[in-house]
C-alpha positions as MATLAB code, in Angstrom:
seq = 'MCSRERMLELEPSLSPDTVGGLYAPSGGIVEPYRFVFSLVESAMKNGVRLLTEFKVSSARREDDAWLIDASDGRTISARYVVNSAGLHADEVSAAFGAEEFTIRPRKGEYYLLDKSAKARPKRVVFPVPTAVSKGMLVIPTVEGTVLIGPTATDVDDKEDFSTTRIKLEKILSSARTMIPAISETDVITSFAGLRPAYGDDFYIGLSAKAPRFVQVAAIQSPGLTASPAIGEYVKDLLKKNGLRLVEKPDWDPLVDKVKRARDLSLFELDETSANDFAYGEIICRCERVSEAEIVQAIRSGHRTLDGIKYVTRAQMGRCQGGFCAYKIIKILMRETGMGWDEVTKRGGASKVLQGANYETAEKGRRRHRGRGGGHDRGGTARGERSLLRDRGTGGRPGRHPHAMHPQRLRPNRVQ';
ca = [
      93.389  113.094   71.667;
      89.712  112.871   72.505;
      86.793  115.216   72.170;
      84.706  116.399   75.095;
      82.003  113.865   74.265;
      84.475  110.987   74.143;
      86.087  112.002   77.455;
      82.703  112.117   79.208;
      81.852  108.744   77.702;
      85.097  107.252   79.058;
      84.796  108.962   82.432;
      81.251  110.123   83.258;
      82.355  111.642   86.589;
      84.406  114.327   84.820;
      83.326  117.939   85.011;
      80.832  119.040   82.344;
      83.262  121.905   81.666;
      85.736  119.414   80.156;
      86.754  120.500   76.646;
      88.814  117.442   75.672;
      91.697  115.301   76.810;
      94.400  112.748   76.133;
      93.421  109.115   76.686;
      96.226  106.623   77.417;
      94.642  103.135   77.286;
      97.932  101.447   78.222;
      98.058  103.273   81.556;
      97.287  101.357   84.731;
      97.613  101.242   88.510;
      99.456   98.949   90.896;
      99.560   98.545   94.663;
     103.009  100.123   95.326;
     103.583   98.491   98.713;
     102.718   95.045   97.403;
     104.948   95.601   94.373;
     107.985   96.566   96.455;
     107.458   93.912   99.119;
     107.112   91.249   96.421;
     110.426   92.302   94.877;
     112.136   92.132   98.271;
     110.588   88.775   99.144;
     111.589   87.364   95.758;
     115.161   88.598   96.205;
     115.414   87.106   99.702;
     113.992   83.826   98.457;
     116.865   83.722   95.978;
     119.643   84.396   98.471;
     119.698   88.158   99.023;
     120.383   89.217  102.605;
     118.351   92.218  103.766;
     119.762   94.522  106.452;
     117.420   97.135  107.903;
     118.050  100.140  110.153;
     121.579  100.260  108.664;
     122.486  103.958  108.647;
     125.790  104.432  106.809;
     128.229  106.496  108.851;
     131.480  105.946  106.918;
     133.109  103.849  104.213;
     136.688  102.989  103.280;
     138.554  100.910  100.735;
     140.455   97.870  101.975;
     141.781   94.897   99.972;
     139.952   95.926   96.809;
     136.594   96.110   98.634;
     134.458   98.618  100.462;
     134.126   98.350  104.240;
     130.904  100.104  105.210;
     130.238  101.124  108.807;
     126.797  101.714  110.282;
     126.092  104.173  113.070;
     125.140  101.279  115.372;
     128.579   99.627  115.010;
     127.819   97.039  112.347;
     130.246   96.670  109.427;
     129.760   94.972  106.081;
     132.005   94.573  103.043;
     131.101   94.904   99.384;
     132.942   94.734   96.073;
     130.432   97.075   94.420;
     128.017   99.610   95.892;
     124.817  101.011   94.393;
     123.731  104.232   96.053;
     119.948  104.288   95.894;
     119.390  105.908   99.291;
     116.626  108.275   98.210;
     116.519  111.408  100.327;
     119.875  110.510  101.856;
     121.731  109.623   98.644;
     123.802  112.816   98.948;
     124.938  111.843  102.448;
     125.838  108.311  101.362;
     127.769  109.679   98.384;
     129.750  111.942  100.709;
     130.503  109.037  103.064;
     132.104  107.160  100.140;
     134.075  110.177   98.943;
     132.069  110.240   95.719;
     130.371  113.181   94.005;
     129.094  116.058   96.113;
     125.507  117.101   95.485;
     122.499  118.138   97.532;
     119.193  116.336   97.606;
     116.327  118.743   98.199;
     113.119  117.229   99.579;
     110.041  118.045   97.530;
     106.960  117.399   99.590;
     103.784  116.029   98.084;
     100.662  115.929  100.235;
      97.939  113.407   99.508;
      94.456  112.857  100.813;
      92.701  109.514  100.848;
      88.984  109.127  100.197;
      86.874  106.331  101.587;
      85.879  103.348   99.458;
      82.286  104.566   99.570;
      83.162  107.868   97.851;
      80.830  108.491   94.913;
      83.590  110.429   93.158;
      85.708  107.352   92.407;
      86.754  107.500   88.729;
      87.362  104.451   86.568;
      90.850  105.600   85.582;
      93.600  107.915   86.803;
      92.659  111.500   85.962;
      95.462  114.002   85.262;
      95.250  117.758   84.829;
      97.524  119.594   82.399;
     101.076  119.148   83.882;
     103.401  121.931   85.018;
     107.172  122.309   84.752;
     107.787  120.689   88.171;
     104.889  118.291   88.563;
     102.293  116.207   86.769;
      99.784  118.197   88.779;
      97.210  117.028   91.285;
      95.704  113.720   90.276;
      92.582  111.771   91.132;
      93.673  108.150   91.447;
      91.454  105.086   91.954;
      93.556  102.636   93.964;
      93.730   98.885   93.540;
      91.922   98.340   96.841;
      89.002  100.658   96.126;
      89.922  103.935   97.814;
      90.689  107.179   95.986;
      93.866  109.276   96.249;
      93.855  112.974   95.461;
      97.077  114.955   95.182;
      99.968  115.494   95.387;
     101.240  118.991   95.937;
     104.852  119.820   95.053;
     106.569  122.040   97.632;
     110.324  122.250   98.193;
     111.185  121.933  101.903;
     114.412  121.821  103.900;
     113.629  119.101  106.443;
     114.035  115.499  105.245;
     111.720  114.388  108.048;
     108.894  116.835  107.351;
     105.886  114.633  106.629;
     103.324  117.107  107.939;
     100.104  117.991  106.146;
      98.208  121.265  106.340;
      94.684  122.541  106.020;
      95.778  125.050  103.387;
      97.119  122.287  101.136;
      93.988  120.201  101.684;
      91.836  123.036  100.428;
      94.151  123.512   97.447;
      94.030  119.816   96.568;
      90.257  119.653   96.938;
      89.822  122.727   94.757;
      92.084  121.326   92.051;
      90.480  117.867   92.160;
      86.948  119.310   91.957;
      87.764  121.148   88.737;
      88.157  117.681   87.217;
      85.617  115.678   89.257;
      83.068  117.961   90.979;
      81.576  115.187   93.129;
      84.684  114.958   95.328;
      83.633  115.727   98.905;
      85.685  116.630  101.954;
      83.447  114.359  104.043;
      84.914  111.375  102.177;
      88.474  112.162  103.369;
      89.636  109.518  105.852;
      93.299  110.449  106.204;
      96.116  112.586  104.883;
      99.815  111.911  104.439;
     102.872  113.349  102.752;
     105.771  111.909  100.831;
     109.130  113.499  100.103;
     110.614  113.187   96.626;
     114.429  113.412   96.377;
     114.879  116.346   94.014;
     118.192  117.143   92.319;
     118.418  118.792   88.932;
     115.813  118.093   86.276;
     116.129  114.324   85.888;
     117.264  111.067   87.465;
     120.941  110.963   88.450;
     122.198  107.539   87.362;
     125.786  106.684   86.448;
     129.158  105.324   87.492;
     130.958  107.539   89.965;
     133.973  109.363   88.554;
     135.475  109.756   92.031;
     134.740  106.538   93.947;
     135.677  103.147   92.445;
     132.974  100.542   91.870;
     130.287  102.938   93.047;
     127.079  103.568   91.103;
     124.884  106.601   91.703;
     121.134  105.977   91.473;
     119.850  109.199   92.995;
     117.113  111.793   92.555;
     114.591  109.139   91.493;
     111.405  111.148   91.550;
     108.194  110.383   89.758;
     107.852  108.229   87.673;
     110.447  106.216   89.607;
     108.184  103.264   90.400;
     107.064  102.927   86.787;
     110.657  103.245   85.577;
     112.151  100.900   88.186;
     112.382   97.765   85.983;
     114.186   99.754   83.266;
     116.416  101.430   85.877;
     117.348   98.007   87.219;
     118.344   96.782   83.769;
     120.381   99.931   83.149;
     122.218   99.686   86.478;
     122.944   96.008   85.814;
     124.591   96.998   82.529;
     126.614   99.709   84.298;
     127.907   97.175   86.824;
     128.913   94.776   84.041;
     130.634   97.622   82.225;
     132.537   98.352   85.443;
     133.877   94.787   85.644;
     131.276   92.908   87.689;
     130.807   89.389   86.359;
     127.202   88.289   86.584;
     125.989   84.741   85.961;
     122.318   83.794   85.917;
     121.302   81.372   88.655;
     120.024   78.132   87.141;
     117.626   77.589   90.053;
     116.337   81.176   90.199;
     112.672   81.241   91.175;
     111.085   84.695   91.034;
     107.636   83.685   92.257;
     106.490   84.435   95.793;
     103.681   82.686   97.593;
     100.338   84.423   97.497;
      98.988   85.106  100.954;
      95.383   84.095  101.480;
      93.394   87.220  102.368;
      90.154   87.082  104.314;
      88.761   89.989  102.277;
      89.259   88.025   99.044;
      87.309   85.005  100.266;
      83.599   84.439  100.008;
      81.802   83.899  103.299;
      81.709   80.169  102.647;
      85.438   80.055  101.782;
      86.275   82.054  104.914;
      84.211   79.660  107.012;
      86.070   76.661  105.556;
      89.463   78.349  105.958;
      88.820   79.344  109.576;
      87.786   75.783  110.359;
      91.348   74.696  109.466;
      93.077   77.790  110.852;
      91.113   79.492  113.599;
      93.193   82.683  113.217;
      91.378   83.393  109.937;
      88.171   83.635  111.961;
      89.671   86.347  114.153;
      88.998   89.564  112.249;
      91.443   92.110  113.637;
      90.748   94.987  111.235;
      87.034   95.201  110.518;
      87.263   98.089  108.044;
      89.527   96.136  105.677;
      88.537   92.647  106.843;
      92.051   91.565  107.856;
      92.406   88.425  109.933;
      94.804   87.577  112.720;
      96.374   84.941  110.448;
      97.438   87.659  107.991;
      98.891   89.824  110.772;
     100.909   86.888  112.100;
     102.143   85.962  108.611;
     103.300   89.544  108.048;
     105.198   89.622  111.342;
     106.867   86.275  110.661;
     107.892   87.603  107.230;
     109.788   90.442  108.901;
     107.265   93.277  109.138;
     107.686   94.391  112.743;
     106.374   97.939  112.790;
     102.782   99.156  112.696;
     103.335  100.807  109.322;
     105.051   97.714  107.927;
     102.092   95.568  108.937;
      99.676   98.185  107.595;
     101.332   98.352  104.182;
     101.483   94.601  103.665;
      98.059   93.666  105.104;
      96.015   96.913  104.887;
      95.084   96.635  108.569;
      94.682  100.247  109.853;
      93.996  101.563  106.328;
      90.217  101.730  106.576;
      87.781  104.363  107.713;
      88.867  104.289  111.365;
      92.595  104.418  110.466;
      93.567  101.953  113.179;
      91.334  103.400  115.875;
      89.934   99.968  116.715;
      92.620   97.540  115.558;
      95.983   99.169  116.377;
      95.893   97.993  119.992;
      95.175   94.417  118.913;
      98.038   94.514  116.414;
     100.408   95.786  119.099;
      99.431   92.874  121.362;
     100.023   90.385  118.538;
     103.401   91.989  117.785;
     104.409   91.623  121.425;
     103.229   88.021  121.526;
     104.931   86.981  118.279;
     108.249   88.810  118.703;
     108.763   89.065  122.449;
     108.921   92.864  122.174;
     108.114   94.932  125.192;
     105.332   97.473  124.799;
     107.938  100.240  124.835;
     109.737   98.708  121.826;
     106.831   98.833  119.385;
     107.283  101.544  116.743;
     105.201  103.069  114.002;
     107.903  103.023  111.333;
     111.133  101.995  113.106;
     113.810  104.179  114.612;
     112.586  106.552  117.303;
     108.904  106.424  116.275;
     107.770  104.619  119.428;
     104.027  104.250  119.724;
     103.588  103.889  123.473;
     105.045  105.753  126.418;
     104.928  104.663  130.030;
     102.100  106.770  131.424;
      99.827  106.311  128.408;
     100.299  102.564  128.241;
      99.869  102.025  131.975;
      96.684  104.101  131.982;
      95.279  102.080  129.089;
      96.168   98.795  130.763;
      94.499   99.827  134.021;
      91.355  100.682  132.120;
      91.363   97.321  130.367;
      91.959   95.472  133.624;
      88.942   97.265  135.150;
      86.918   96.227  132.114;
      87.995   92.603  132.513;
      86.925   92.731  136.137;
      83.407   93.705  135.024;
      82.940   90.735  132.745;
      85.251   91.532  129.859;
      88.432   89.682  129.036;
      91.091   88.989  126.451;
      91.458   86.145  124.051;
      94.369   85.299  121.813;
      95.586   88.215  119.755;
      94.546   90.743  122.379;
      90.888   90.838  121.281;
      88.454   91.754  124.044;
      85.618   89.309  124.655;
      83.136   92.086  124.153;
      84.606   92.598  120.710;
      84.674   88.856  120.089;
      80.989   88.598  120.984;
      80.299   91.462  118.593;
      82.008   89.516  115.802;
      80.198   86.379  116.867;
      76.834   88.117  116.629;
      77.693   89.479  113.205;
      78.018   85.959  111.857;
      75.351   83.467  110.902;
      76.786   80.444  112.602;
      77.600   81.653  116.110;
      81.387   81.236  115.833;
      83.733   84.197  116.317;
      84.384   86.039  113.069;
      82.574   83.398  111.031;
      80.817   85.849  108.726;
      81.986   89.319  109.778;
      80.105   91.092  106.996;
      76.776   89.326  107.415;
      75.346   92.031  109.654;
      72.336   91.389  111.879;
      71.910   94.658  113.806;
      69.056   93.313  115.877;
      71.384   90.674  117.333;
      74.335   92.904  118.256;
      74.868   92.951  121.997;
      78.336   94.199  123.014;
      79.264   93.976  126.677;
      77.960   96.821  128.789;
      80.685   98.958  130.363;
      79.538  101.083  133.285;
];
């Protein structure tokens, strides 16, 4: 426990009304998307097969194994099944004839503050927790932005990711009691997550009704922090249930680090783009994400706009994809052979473009090309390329995208 003076010394941005607090020096932050993607990539590198868009419709026992049917007609077999289906764990359990329970979505709304926000704390700031939530936090992220939230509201719809003005005002009010400098003008986006609520704790254990079936349900906060321990515990449950596990002698957990344009100095970026021109094509200016990173993400299996966003941070900046989403869609189409009507935000039915909207946009771009514009690789307009070129110091596209020379900017004129 710390006194008021010590708390203000540790975190000068705290409210002067602070009376004291608990300091946890072992606490930290991680990039959750990068953490999860790294685990998946490591597993696939070591022989795991990943199936996506596999919605379980039914399951049956046959020859001492489970035959699992997907709604799209695919079928797989498994000797053991671990049900970690989040919001839909109750539905999967029912499909296997296991325990009956109901997952209730608990919505948490968050708001994201720009990297330039003066209210960024040095550490995660918690209020006094309640019975159902840790409260609304102020969280400095790994990449420099600030998260405030979440709320904790039970809802009925497992697809309700909406945010509201009322909750924004509530979050801002709560956050300002801890850090008064938080400003609504720094908010660049809002989003909501749904926690799978059931009972008062995690639901982990061997099923008493379905053979060789492990329940790993209702993993709310702090599920990410607890995930390594949960994995060890589930492994022990599987062994207890008869699964023989042998360590792979050639197991290699390490994944290759992707070179990021934003992590390179201007001189390193210049050298890198000389060997791979795609690093000189800055697709997302807010987060300084190159075409090379977008392509690498797609070739690694990220084929939705959100998937690419989470792994590269393209579309996560101040404009929230306003300038780069179209370019990313064009690269997706080029790299995968998708039609424009197949590109989705997060898979499933979340299609980004519809006929009339896309055709109207294309006509506008064709008119622009006819007036001196044009498109280069990656779907970047020449006017935009010249803008990047003028932002550099060496005259090459994207050479030094952050070395700004406003007097030299001359984007194409569109009448």
